[in-house]
VEXDREN-2710 file (C-alpha; in Angstrom, 1 decimal):
% VEXDREN-2710
k/r/px/py/pz
1/MET/0.0/0.0/0.0
2/GLU/1.3/3.4/-1.0
3/LEU/1.4/6.2/1.6
4/GLY/0.0/9.6/0.5
5/ILE/1.1/12.7/2.3
6/ASP/-0.2/16.2/1.5
7/VAL/0.9/19.3/3.4
8/ARG/-1.3/22.4/3.6
9/ARG/-1.5/25.5/5.7
10/PHE/-4.5/26.2/7.8
11/ASN/-4.3/29.5/9.8
12/SER/-0.9/29.3/11.5
13/PHE/-0.8/25.5/11.4
14/ALA/0.9/23.0/9.1
15/VAL/-1.7/20.3/8.3
16/VAL/-0.4/16.9/7.2
17/ASP/-3.0/14.8/5.5
18/VAL/-2.0/11.2/5.6
19/LYS/-3.6/8.5/3.5
20/GLY/-3.0/4.7/3.3
21/GLU/-1.0/2.5/5.7
22/VAL/1.6/3.8/8.1
23/ASP/3.9/0.8/8.8
24/VAL/7.5/-0.2/9.0
25/TYR/7.8/0.4/5.2
26/THR/6.0/3.7/4.9
27/ALA/6.7/5.4/8.2
28/PRO/10.1/6.8/7.2
29/LYS/8.3/8.9/4.5
30/LEU/6.1/10.4/7.1
31/ARG/9.1/10.9/9.5
32/GLU/11.0/12.8/6.7
33/GLN/8.0/15.0/6.0
34/LEU/7.5/15.9/9.7
35/ILE/11.3/16.6/10.2
36/GLU/11.3/18.8/7.2
37/LEU/8.3/20.8/8.5
38/VAL/10.0/21.4/11.9
39/SER/13.3/22.3/10.2
40/GLU/11.4/24.9/8.1
41/GLY/10.0/26.5/11.3
42/SER/6.6/24.8/11.5
43/TYR/6.1/24.1/15.2
44/ASP/2.3/23.8/15.3
45/ILE/1.4/20.7/13.3
46/VAL/-1.9/18.8/12.9
47/VAL/-1.6/15.3/11.5
48/ASN/-4.9/14.3/9.9
49/LEU/-5.2/10.5/10.1
50/GLU/-8.7/10.3/8.7
51/GLY/-7.4/8.6/5.5
52/VAL/-5.2/6.1/7.4
53/ASP/-6.3/2.4/7.1
54/PHE/-3.5/1.0/9.3
55/LEU/-1.1/2.3/11.8
56/ASP/1.6/0.2/13.5
57/SER/4.1/0.8/16.3
58/THR/6.6/2.3/13.8
59/GLY/4.0/4.9/12.9
60/LEU/3.3/5.6/16.5
61/GLY/7.1/6.1/17.0
62/VAL/7.2/8.6/14.2
63/LEU/4.4/10.6/15.7
64/VAL/6.0/10.6/19.2
65/GLY/9.3/11.7/17.7
66/ALA/7.6/14.5/15.9
67/LEU/5.9/15.6/19.1
68/LYS/9.3/15.8/20.9
69/ARG/10.7/17.9/18.0
70/VAL/7.9/20.5/18.1
71/LYS/7.8/20.6/21.9
72/ALA/11.5/21.5/21.8
73/HIS/10.4/24.7/20.0
74/ASP/7.4/25.3/22.4
75/GLY/5.1/24.0/19.6
76/GLY/2.4/21.3/19.6
77/LEU/1.3/18.3/17.5
78/ALA/-2.4/17.4/17.4
79/LEU/-4.0/14.5/15.7
80/VAL/-7.3/14.3/13.8
81/CYS/-8.8/10.8/14.0
82/THR/-12.4/9.6/14.3
83/GLN/-11.9/6.0/13.2
84/ASP/-12.4/3.5/16.1
85/LYS/-9.7/1.0/14.8
86/ILE/-7.1/3.7/14.8
87/LEU/-8.2/5.4/18.0
88/LYS/-8.1/2.0/19.8
89/ILE/-4.3/1.9/19.1
90/PHE/-3.8/5.2/20.8
91/LYS/-6.0/4.2/23.8
92/ILE/-4.3/0.8/24.3
93/THR/-0.8/2.4/24.2
94/GLY/-1.9/5.3/26.5
95/LEU/-1.0/7.9/23.9
96/THR/-4.4/9.5/24.2
97/LYS/-2.8/11.2/27.3
98/VAL/0.1/12.4/25.2
99/PHE/-1.6/13.6/22.0
100/PRO/-4.6/15.9/21.8
101/ILE/-7.0/14.1/19.4
102/TYR/-9.7/15.9/17.6
103/ASN/-12.7/15.1/15.3
104/SER/-11.7/17.6/12.5
105/VAL/-8.9/19.8/11.4
106/GLU/-11.1/22.8/12.2
107/ASP/-11.5/21.6/15.8
108/ALA/-7.7/21.0/16.2
109/THR/-6.7/24.4/14.9
110/SER/-9.4/26.4/16.7
111/GLU/-8.8/25.0/20.2
112/GLN/-5.0/25.5/20.1
113/GLU/-4.9/29.1/19.0
END
């Protein structure tokens, strides 16, 4: 499965729309994109996982790493996810306490400003 990543600006946020499967093979592509955004000065990032069909521990590691990078610059990383199968992964791992998770990009960007 191919991983699709689109980056757009929404207010002062960089929104990363992710589609497909985030696994050991595709996660490096997402990692590179997130590192590039932080190195360009984007410290408030929303990762939209609505188009993600599968997320494994490698993908979770990429998101945690990105969160650490933006926090080092007093930024934040929020997730958009309404799919039960993906949310369950965050609940089981306890990452719902680490990441703010929203129902839409609009919610994620309005509550953080």
